[in-house]
C-alpha positions in Angstrom: -8.0 23.3 -10.0 -5.9 22.8 -13.2 -2.2 22.5 -13.5 -0.1 23.1 -16.6 3.6 23.8 -16.2 6.0 21.9 -14.0 9.4 22.7 -12.6 11.5 19.7 -11.7 13.6 19.9 -8.5 14.5 16.2 -8.1 13.9 13.0 -10.1 14.7 9.3 -9.6 13.1 6.2 -10.9 10.7 6.1 -7.9 10.1 9.8 -7.2 9.6 13.1 -9.0 9.6 16.2 -6.8 8.9 19.7 -8.2 6.6 22.6 -8.4 3.5 22.7 -10.5 1.8 25.8 -11.9 -1.8 25.5 -10.8 -4.9 27.5 -11.7 -7.3 27.7 -8.8 -11.0 27.7 -9.3 -11.2 31.5 -9.1 -8.6 32.0 -11.8 -5.6 32.7 -9.6 -2.3 31.0 -10.6 0.1 29.6 -7.9 3.1 27.3 -7.8 2.5 24.3 -5.6 5.1 21.7 -4.4 4.2 18.2 -5.6 5.8 14.8 -5.2 4.9 12.0 -7.7 5.5 8.4 -6.8 4.9 5.1 -8.7 1.6 3.5 -7.9 1.7 1.3 -4.8 0.0 -2.1 -4.4 -0.7 -4.0 -1.1 -2.4 -7.3 -0.5 -4.3 -8.7 2.5 -3.9 -12.4 2.2 -6.6 -14.2 4.1 -6.7 -17.8 5.2 -9.7 -20.0 6.1 -9.5 -19.1 9.8 -10.3 -15.4 9.7 -6.6 -14.4 9.8 -4.6 -12.0 7.7 -0.9 -12.4 6.9 1.1 -9.4 8.1 4.8 -8.6 8.1 6.6 -6.7 10.9 8.9 -4.2 9.3 11.2 -1.4 10.3 10.6 1.9 8.5 13.7 4.1 8.7 12.1 7.5 8.0 10.0 7.4 11.2 12.5 5.0 12.8 9.7 2.6 14.0 8.6 -1.0 13.6 5.0 -1.9 12.8 2.8 -4.6 11.3 2.0 -4.1 7.6 0.3 -5.7 4.7 2.9 -6.9 2.2 3.3 -4.8 -0.9 5.4 -2.2 -2.6 5.7 0.0 -5.7 4.3 -1.1 -9.1 6.9 -1.3 -11.8 6.4 0.5 -15.1 3.9 -1.4 -17.3 3.1 -3.8 -14.4 -0.4 -4.7 -13.4 -1.0 -3.6 -9.8 -2.5 -7.0 -8.8 0.6 -8.8 -10.2 2.9 -6.4 -8.3 1.0 -7.1 -5.0 1.3 -10.8 -5.6 5.0 -10.5 -6.5 5.7 -8.5 -3.3 3.7 -10.9 -1.2 5.6 -13.9 -2.5 9.0 -12.1 -2.2 8.5 -11.1 1.5 6.4 -14.0 2.8 6.8 -17.0 0.5 3.0 -17.2 0.1 0.9 -16.6 -3.0 -2.9 -16.4 -3.3 -4.9 -18.6 -5.7 -7.5 -15.7 -6.0 -7.1 -11.9 -6.0 -9.8 -9.2 -5.8 -9.5 -5.5 -5.6 -10.5 -4.1 -2.1 -9.9 -0.4 -2.3 -8.0 2.3 -4.3 -7.1 5.6 -2.6 -4.7 8.6 -2.7 -3.4 9.4 0.8 -2.3 13.0 0.4 -3.8 14.3 -3.0 -3.0 18.0 -2.5 0.7 17.4 -2.4 1.5 13.8 -3.3 0.5 12.1 -6.5 0.5 8.4 -5.7 -2.3 5.9 -6.1 -2.5 3.0 -3.6 -4.4 -0.1 -4.6 -5.2 -2.7 -1.9 -6.2 -6.2 -2.8 -7.5 -9.2 -1.0 -5.9 -12.6 -1.6 -7.6 -15.9 -0.8 -6.8 -19.6 -0.8 -3.1 -19.1 0.2 -0.5 -21.6 -0.9 3.2 -21.8 0.1 5.3 -20.9 -2.9 8.7 -21.2 -1.3 11.0 -19.2 1.0 10.9 -15.4 1.2 13.6 -13.7 -0.7 13.2 -10.1 0.4 13.8 -10.2 4.1 16.2 -7.3 4.8 13.8 -5.2 6.8 11.3 -7.9 7.8 11.5 -9.2 11.4 8.5 -11.5 11.3 5.7 -12.9 9.1 2.6 -13.9 11.0 -1.0 -14.8 10.6 -2.9 -12.4 12.7 -6.6 -12.9 13.7 -8.8 -10.2 12.0 -10.6 -9.7 15.4 -7.3 -8.5 16.9 -6.7 -5.8 14.3 -8.5 -3.0 16.1 -6.4 -3.7 19.3 -3.2 -3.6 17.3 -4.2 -0.3 15.7 -5.1 1.2 19.1 -1.8 0.0 20.5 0.1 1.8 17.7 1.4 -1.5 16.3 -0.3 -0.9 12.9 0.3 2.7 11.7 1.3 2.3 8.0 -1.3 4.3 6.0 -2.0 1.8 3.3 -2.2 -1.0 5.8 -4.7 1.0 8.0 -6.9 1.9 5.0 -6.8 -1.7 3.7 -7.5 -3.5 7.0 -10.2 -1.0 8.1 -11.9 -1.5 4.7 -11.6 -5.3 5.0 -13.1 -5.2 8.5 -16.1 -3.0 7.3 -16.8 -5.5 4.4 -16.4 -8.6 6.6 -13.7 -9.8 4.3 -15.9 -9.8 1.2 -14.6 -8.6 -2.2 -15.8 -5.1 -3.1 -16.8 -4.0 -6.5 -15.5 -0.7 -7.6 
């Protein structure tokens, strides 16, 4: 599948939405709706007691609260690992002494162009007080062993958090080489 021309419908610093002229493998051309977002970076900060630091956030689009890995959009020209650490510190007041890439994925590649990168952080240190707390109700260290129960109970439903935590559980918390 190959795309060439684009028709912009909406554009902001965080989002481009439009139609893309796509050539299908058989040669047929169609216009497909596409949303393009900045790259997203999340981080699973682990302590020495098999716990991960999660934030309880309200997401207004679905109108629900849930536990999430700290993270957000990567700024232009910013390294994804630096963005993950920045967001971690802003929302929790913690920073890792070591960061490794865990997994990179695209959640809805046929319609949304947005790469998500999840990192693991280790050897946490308290950097100060959180500064981005407007939609954060709690910051808690959660036992890795309780993650499957929280997922089953619908307490963890954020896509990037699910992918990151499930990958973390399948690697037993080890760094993964790409």
